[in-house]
C-alpha positions as CSV (number, residue, x, y, z in Angstrom):
1,M,35.7,9.0,66.4
2,D,33.6,11.9,64.7
3,I,33.9,12.0,61.1
4,K,33.2,14.7,59.2
5,F,32.7,15.2,55.5
6,K,31.1,17.0,52.7
7,I,29.3,16.4,50.2
8,P,28.9,18.7,46.9
9,K,25.6,21.0,47.0
10,L,23.2,20.1,44.0
11,S,20.8,22.3,42.7
12,F,18.3,20.8,44.7
13,F,19.3,20.8,48.3
14,D,19.7,22.6,51.2
15,S,23.6,22.7,52.1
16,F,24.8,20.3,54.5
17,E,24.8,21.4,58.4
18,E,28.1,19.5,60.1
19,N,28.3,18.8,63.1
20,S,29.1,15.5,65.5
21,A,26.0,13.9,63.5
22,S,25.7,15.0,59.5
23,K,22.6,16.3,58.7
24,F,20.9,17.6,55.8
25,R,17.6,18.9,55.0
26,L,16.1,18.1,51.8
27,R,13.8,21.2,50.8
28,I,11.0,20.7,47.8
29,P,12.4,21.8,44.3
30,T,11.0,25.6,43.4
31,Y,9.6,25.9,39.9
32,A,12.8,28.0,39.3
33,D,14.5,24.5,39.9
34,L,13.2,22.6,38.1
35,L,12.5,24.8,34.8
36,P,16.4,24.4,33.8
37,Y,15.3,20.9,33.6
38,S,12.2,20.9,30.9
39,L,14.0,19.0,28.4
40,L,13.8,16.1,30.9
41,F,9.5,17.4,31.5
42,A,9.6,17.3,27.8
43,L,10.4,13.4,27.5
44,L,8.0,12.7,30.2
45,P,4.9,12.5,27.8
46,I,6.6,10.3,25.3
47,F,7.9,8.0,27.9
48,V,4.7,7.9,29.8
49,T,2.8,7.1,26.2
50,W,5.4,4.7,25.4
51,V,4.8,2.6,28.4
52,G,1.4,2.6,28.0
53,L,1.7,0.8,25.0
54,A,4.0,-1.5,26.0
55,A,1.3,-2.4,28.8
56,G,-1.8,-3.0,26.9
57,G,-5.3,-2.9,27.5
58,Y,-7.1,-0.6,29.4
59,F,-3.4,0.9,29.3
60,L,-3.2,1.4,26.0
61,A,-5.1,5.5,27.2
62,T,-2.1,5.8,29.4
63,G,-1.2,9.4,26.9
64,F,-5.0,10.3,26.5
65,V,-5.3,10.6,30.0
66,F,-1.9,12.1,30.5
67,S,-2.9,15.0,28.1
68,L,-6.0,15.8,29.9
69,I,-4.1,15.8,34.0
70,L,-1.6,17.8,32.0
71,S,-4.1,20.5,30.5
72,N,-5.4,21.0,33.9
73,A,-2.0,21.6,35.2
74,D,-2.2,25.0,35.8
75,E,-5.1,24.8,38.0
76,F,-2.8,23.8,41.3
77,L,0.3,24.8,39.7
78,G,-0.7,28.4,38.7
79,N,1.8,31.1,36.7
80,A,4.9,32.3,37.2
81,E,5.3,35.9,35.7
82,E,8.6,36.8,37.3
83,L,11.6,34.0,37.1
84,P,15.4,34.6,37.8
85,Q,17.8,34.4,34.8
86,L,18.1,31.2,33.8
87,H,19.6,28.8,31.7
88,L,18.5,25.1,29.9
89,K,20.5,22.5,31.5
90,M,21.2,18.8,29.9
91,P,21.1,21.0,26.6
92,F,22.1,17.4,25.1
93,L,19.0,15.5,25.5
94,F,17.4,17.5,22.2
95,Y,19.8,14.8,20.2
96,F,17.6,11.9,22.3
97,F,14.5,13.4,21.8
98,T,14.6,12.6,17.9
99,P,15.2,9.0,18.2
100,A,12.8,8.8,21.0
101,I,9.8,10.4,18.6
102,C,11.1,8.1,16.0
103,G,11.0,5.3,17.9
104,I,7.2,5.6,19.6
105,F,5.6,6.3,16.8
106,L,7.3,3.2,14.8
107,Y,6.1,0.9,18.1
108,A,2.4,2.7,17.5
109,L,2.7,1.7,14.0
110,H,4.2,-1.9,14.9
111,L,1.1,-2.3,17.7
112,S,-1.7,-1.1,15.2
113,S,-0.7,-3.4,12.1
114,L,-0.8,-6.2,14.4
115,E,-3.7,-8.7,13.6
116,T,-5.2,-9.0,17.1
117,T,-5.6,-5.1,16.9
118,S,-9.1,-4.0,16.7
119,F,-10.0,-1.1,14.9
120,G,-11.1,0.0,18.3
121,E,-7.6,-0.1,19.6
122,I,-6.2,1.4,16.8
123,V,-8.3,4.6,17.8
124,I,-7.2,4.3,21.3
125,I,-3.5,4.0,20.0
126,A,-3.6,7.5,17.7
127,L,-6.1,9.2,20.6
128,S,-2.8,8.8,23.1
129,I,-0.6,9.9,20.8
130,G,-2.5,11.9,18.8
131,T,-3.0,14.2,21.8
132,T,0.3,14.2,24.2
133,L,2.8,13.9,21.5
134,P,1.9,16.7,18.9
135,A,1.8,19.6,21.6
136,T,6.0,18.3,22.9
137,V,6.9,17.1,19.1
138,A,5.8,20.7,18.0
139,S,7.7,23.0,21.1
140,V,10.8,21.2,21.3
141,S,11.4,20.7,17.3
142,H,10.5,24.6,17.5
143,E,13.9,25.3,19.6
144,L,16.5,22.8,17.2
145,L,14.7,24.8,13.9
146,H,16.2,28.1,15.7
147,R,19.0,26.3,16.4
148,P,22.3,27.3,14.2
149,K,23.5,23.9,13.4
150,V,22.3,21.5,10.4
151,I,22.1,18.5,12.5
152,D,19.6,20.7,14.9
153,R,17.5,21.4,11.9
154,M,17.6,17.7,10.6
155,A,16.2,16.7,13.7
156,Y,13.7,19.0,13.3
157,S,12.3,17.4,10.0
158,M,12.6,14.0,11.8
159,S,10.5,15.3,14.5
160,M,7.9,16.7,12.4
161,I,7.5,14.7,9.4
162,W,5.4,12.0,11.5
163,I,2.9,14.7,12.0
164,L,3.2,15.8,8.3
165,M,4.4,19.3,9.4
166,A,8.3,19.2,8.3
167,Q,7.7,21.9,5.3
168,H,6.9,24.4,8.3
169,Q,10.6,24.7,8.9
170,I,10.3,26.8,5.8
171,S,7.5,28.9,6.1
172,H,8.0,29.4,9.8
173,L,11.6,30.7,9.1
174,K,11.0,33.2,5.7
175,T,7.8,33.6,6.5
176,H,6.8,33.9,9.6
177,H,9.4,35.8,11.4
178,V,9.4,38.1,8.6
179,I,5.6,39.6,8.2
180,G,4.4,37.0,11.1
181,G,1.7,39.3,13.2
182,N,-0.1,40.8,9.8
183,G,-3.2,38.3,9.7
184,N,-1.5,36.8,6.1
185,D,0.8,34.2,7.1
186,S,-0.1,31.1,7.8
187,E,0.4,31.1,12.0
188,S,-1.0,34.5,12.0
189,S,-5.2,34.1,12.5
190,R,-6.9,37.0,11.7
191,K,-10.0,39.0,13.7
192,G,-13.4,37.7,13.2
193,E,-11.3,34.4,11.5
194,T,-13.0,31.4,12.8
195,I,-10.6,28.2,13.7
196,Y,-12.5,26.2,10.8
197,E,-11.6,29.1,8.5
198,F,-7.9,29.2,9.4
199,L,-6.7,25.2,9.9
200,P,-7.7,24.8,6.0
201,R,-5.9,28.4,4.8
202,A,-2.7,27.7,6.8
203,V,-2.0,24.3,5.7
204,V,-2.5,26.1,1.8
205,S,-0.7,29.0,2.8
206,M,2.2,27.2,4.6
207,W,2.7,24.9,1.2
208,K,2.5,27.7,-0.7
209,E,5.1,30.2,1.7
210,A,7.8,27.3,2.0
211,Y,7.8,26.6,-1.9
212,R,8.1,30.1,-2.3
213,G,11.0,30.5,0.3
214,D,12.9,27.5,-1.4
215,R,11.2,25.3,-4.5
216,Q,13.6,22.7,-4.5
217,K,13.7,22.1,-0.5
218,T,9.8,21.7,-0.3
219,V,9.7,19.3,-2.8
220,I,11.7,17.3,-1.3
221,I,10.3,17.4,1.9
222,A,6.6,16.7,-0.4
223,A,8.5,13.6,-1.5
224,I,9.8,12.4,1.5
225,Q,6.2,12.4,3.0
226,L,4.6,10.6,0.3
227,L,7.2,7.8,0.7
228,L,7.2,7.9,4.4
229,I,2.9,7.0,3.9
230,V,3.7,4.5,1.1
231,G,6.2,3.0,3.1
232,I,3.4,3.2,6.7
233,I,1.6,1.3,4.0
234,F,3.8,-1.1,2.8
235,V,5.3,-2.3,5.8
236,F,2.5,-2.1,8.2
237,G,-0.5,-2.1,6.1
238,F,-4.1,-0.3,5.7
239,K,-4.2,-0.5,9.8
240,G,-0.7,1.2,10.1
241,L,-1.9,3.6,7.7
242,L,-5.4,4.2,9.6
243,F,-3.5,4.8,13.1
244,F,-0.9,7.1,11.3
245,V,-4.0,9.5,9.9
246,L,-5.9,9.6,13.0
247,Q,-2.9,10.7,14.6
248,A,-2.0,13.2,11.9
249,I,-5.4,14.5,11.8
250,M,-5.6,14.7,15.7
251,A,-1.8,16.7,15.2
252,L,-3.3,19.1,13.3
253,L,-6.2,19.9,15.4
254,I,-3.8,20.8,18.8
255,V,-1.1,22.3,16.7
256,G,-3.8,24.3,14.8
257,S,-5.5,25.4,17.7
258,G,-2.2,27.2,19.6
259,V,-1.0,28.5,16.6
260,Y,-4.6,30.5,16.4
261,M,-4.5,31.1,19.6
262,S,-0.7,32.9,19.3
263,H,-1.5,36.0,17.1
264,Y,-5.5,36.0,17.2
265,G,-6.4,39.4,16.4
266,L,-3.5,41.0,16.2
267,T,-2.0,43.1,13.2
268,R,1.3,45.1,13.3
269,R,1.1,48.6,12.2
270,E,2.0,49.3,8.4
271,I,3.7,53.0,8.4
272,A,4.4,53.1,5.1
273,P,2.9,51.4,1.3
274,G,4.5,47.5,1.9
275,V,5.9,48.4,5.4
276,L,5.4,46.7,8.6
277,E,6.3,47.8,12.1
278,P,9.0,45.7,14.0
279,F,7.5,43.0,15.6
280,K,7.0,43.9,19.4
281,H,5.7,42.4,22.1
282,H,2.3,43.3,21.5
283,H,1.9,41.5,18.5
284,A,1.7,38.2,20.4
285,W,-0.4,36.7,23.3
286,D,1.5,34.8,26.0
287,S,0.8,32.2,28.6
288,Y,2.9,32.3,31.9
289,A,1.4,28.9,33.1
290,K,3.8,26.8,34.8
291,A,3.0,23.6,33.6
292,E,2.9,24.8,29.6
293,N,6.6,26.3,30.2
294,L,7.8,23.5,32.2
295,F,7.0,20.6,30.2
296,L,6.7,22.8,26.3
297,V,10.1,24.3,27.0
298,N,8.9,27.8,28.0
299,F,7.0,28.3,24.7
300,G,4.4,30.5,26.8
301,R,6.8,33.4,26.3
302,H,6.2,33.6,22.5
303,S,6.5,37.5,22.7
304,D,9.7,37.4,23.6
305,H,10.5,34.2,21.3
306,H,9.6,36.7,18.1
307,L,12.3,39.2,20.0
308,R,14.7,37.3,20.7
309,P,13.9,34.0,18.1
310,Q,18.2,32.2,19.0
311,V,19.0,32.4,22.7
312,D,18.5,30.1,24.8
313,P,14.8,29.3,25.5
314,L,14.9,29.8,29.3
315,E,16.4,33.1,28.5
316,H,13.1,34.1,27.3
317,V,11.5,36.8,30.0
318,T,8.5,38.4,30.9
319,V,8.1,41.1,27.9
320,N,4.2,41.2,27.4
321,K,1.9,41.8,30.4
322,R,-0.8,42.7,28.2
323,L,-1.5,40.3,26.3
324,V,-1.4,37.3,28.9
325,F,-4.0,34.1,28.8
326,K,-4.6,33.1,32.6
327,R,-4.9,29.8,31.6
328,S,-2.2,27.9,29.2
329,H,-2.3,27.0,26.0
330,L,-2.8,23.4,26.7
331,A,-6.0,24.4,28.6
332,L,-7.5,26.0,26.0
333,I,-6.9,24.1,23.2
334,T,-10.4,22.9,22.6
335,V,-11.6,26.9,23.1
336,P,-11.4,28.0,19.6
337,Y,-13.3,24.8,18.2
338,L,-16.4,26.9,20.2
339,P,-16.4,30.3,18.2
340,S,-18.8,31.9,20.4
341,V,-17.2,30.9,23.1
342,W,-13.4,32.4,22.0
343,F,-14.8,34.9,20.7
344,S,-16.9,36.2,23.4
345,K,-14.3,36.6,25.5
346,I,-11.3,37.8,23.7
347,H,-13.1,40.1,21.4
348,P,-13.9,42.8,24.3
349,Q,-10.5,42.9,25.2
350,L,-9.3,43.1,21.9
351,A,-11.7,45.9,21.7
352,E,-10.3,47.9,24.6
353,L,-6.8,47.1,22.9
354,E,-7.9,49.2,19.9
355,K,-8.6,52.3,22.1
356,L,-5.5,51.9,23.3
357,N,-3.7,51.7,20.0
358,D,-6.0,54.5,18.2
359,A,-3.4,57.1,19.4
360,A,-0.5,55.3,17.9
361,S,-3.4,54.4,14.6
362,V,-2.6,50.6,15.2
363,N,-4.8,48.5,13.0
364,L,-6.1,45.6,14.9
365,T,-8.8,45.0,12.2
366,T,-7.0,43.0,9.0
367,P,-9.6,42.6,6.1
368,M,-10.5,39.0,5.4
369,N,-9.7,39.3,2.1
370,Q,-6.3,41.3,2.5
371,E,-4.1,38.7,1.1
372,T,-0.5,41.3,0.8
373,E,2.9,40.8,2.2
374,P,4.8,43.4,3.5
375,K,8.5,43.6,4.5
376,Q,9.4,44.2,7.4
377,Q,11.7,47.8,8.4
378,P,12.2,49.2,11.2
379,S,9.6,51.5,13.2
380,L,8.2,53.6,16.3
381,E,7.5,52.1,19.3
382,V,4.0,51.9,19.9
383,D,3.5,52.9,24.2
384,R,0.8,50.6,25.8
385,S,-0.3,50.8,29.5
386,A,-3.0,48.4,29.5
387,E,-2.8,45.2,31.1
388,L,-5.5,42.5,29.7
389,S,-5.5,38.8,31.1
390,I,-8.3,37.2,29.9
391,L,-9.0,33.4,29.9
């Protein structure tokens, strides 16, 4: 006697064929199938790095090796410019993220503090943590920051404090999303400004912007971060402090490079004294690299994030076909540290864009000494027709 049964259709499977012998065919999931589960992929670097630390020996470098693989993944995964309408699945994983970050940092501190851990092993641990986690911490925490619940922003702070960037929450919301893209805030790099000039300015400006935005909260954040450092010295000793400082420096270099690239050389037009045009898609560089958007929760669609910062990250669509990196931010992370190479690649494209903007009187060359902070006001649409895909 034949028995027929039905199994619910899953998102990664084709429908089951029912006949005398029940069959099913497994299809390879597409990128659009996988992207809604990007929070799972965001947790993968944490898991892989943790396994490497637990295994010890040569496996301490697992996180670093994983970061190298991920930064070159777009070579074989490619780009996905257009996507169907998607929504983030398993959003509860946001609340696993912060405990996982806190856990792996505490474990790395413990390993670094052991008497049997050599200086070289501390450097390797810091290298694994410092190259693998900052991009994940920054991208996922960034999404938490734009969620409306207080618990989400608390989770953001508890994650970013490990890379000494908790003050970013104030400057990002109160400054970058208001005057960002004009070369005068801590997250917008100016044309001709090297990353070696940008990083010190960004660090100092971020604290200034945070203090202007919310003095009390900034003082509390500074006190907590100072207490964290003192606590690390007290509990894990100077070996733990060495690990912490090394990974924080690497986090600054990696996150800083990503921020530097995101708005490089793009300036919002001042339509009246102290009044900027609204932020548009042509005020940020995007990346449609599959690996980046899969592991960093669609971070590459940065221009649409500025247009709609509080929507589901997977609802960010392709609005920018003009200012697009051919490779991911992860793959390009070291390029800005070679200014001549960076300038040779991007300045010809900016020059072409300036020609296109002449008719609209858009200024893309903010003077290096300009420190004004214009307010955002509604303005005119600017039409751009050329496509500039670089690097």
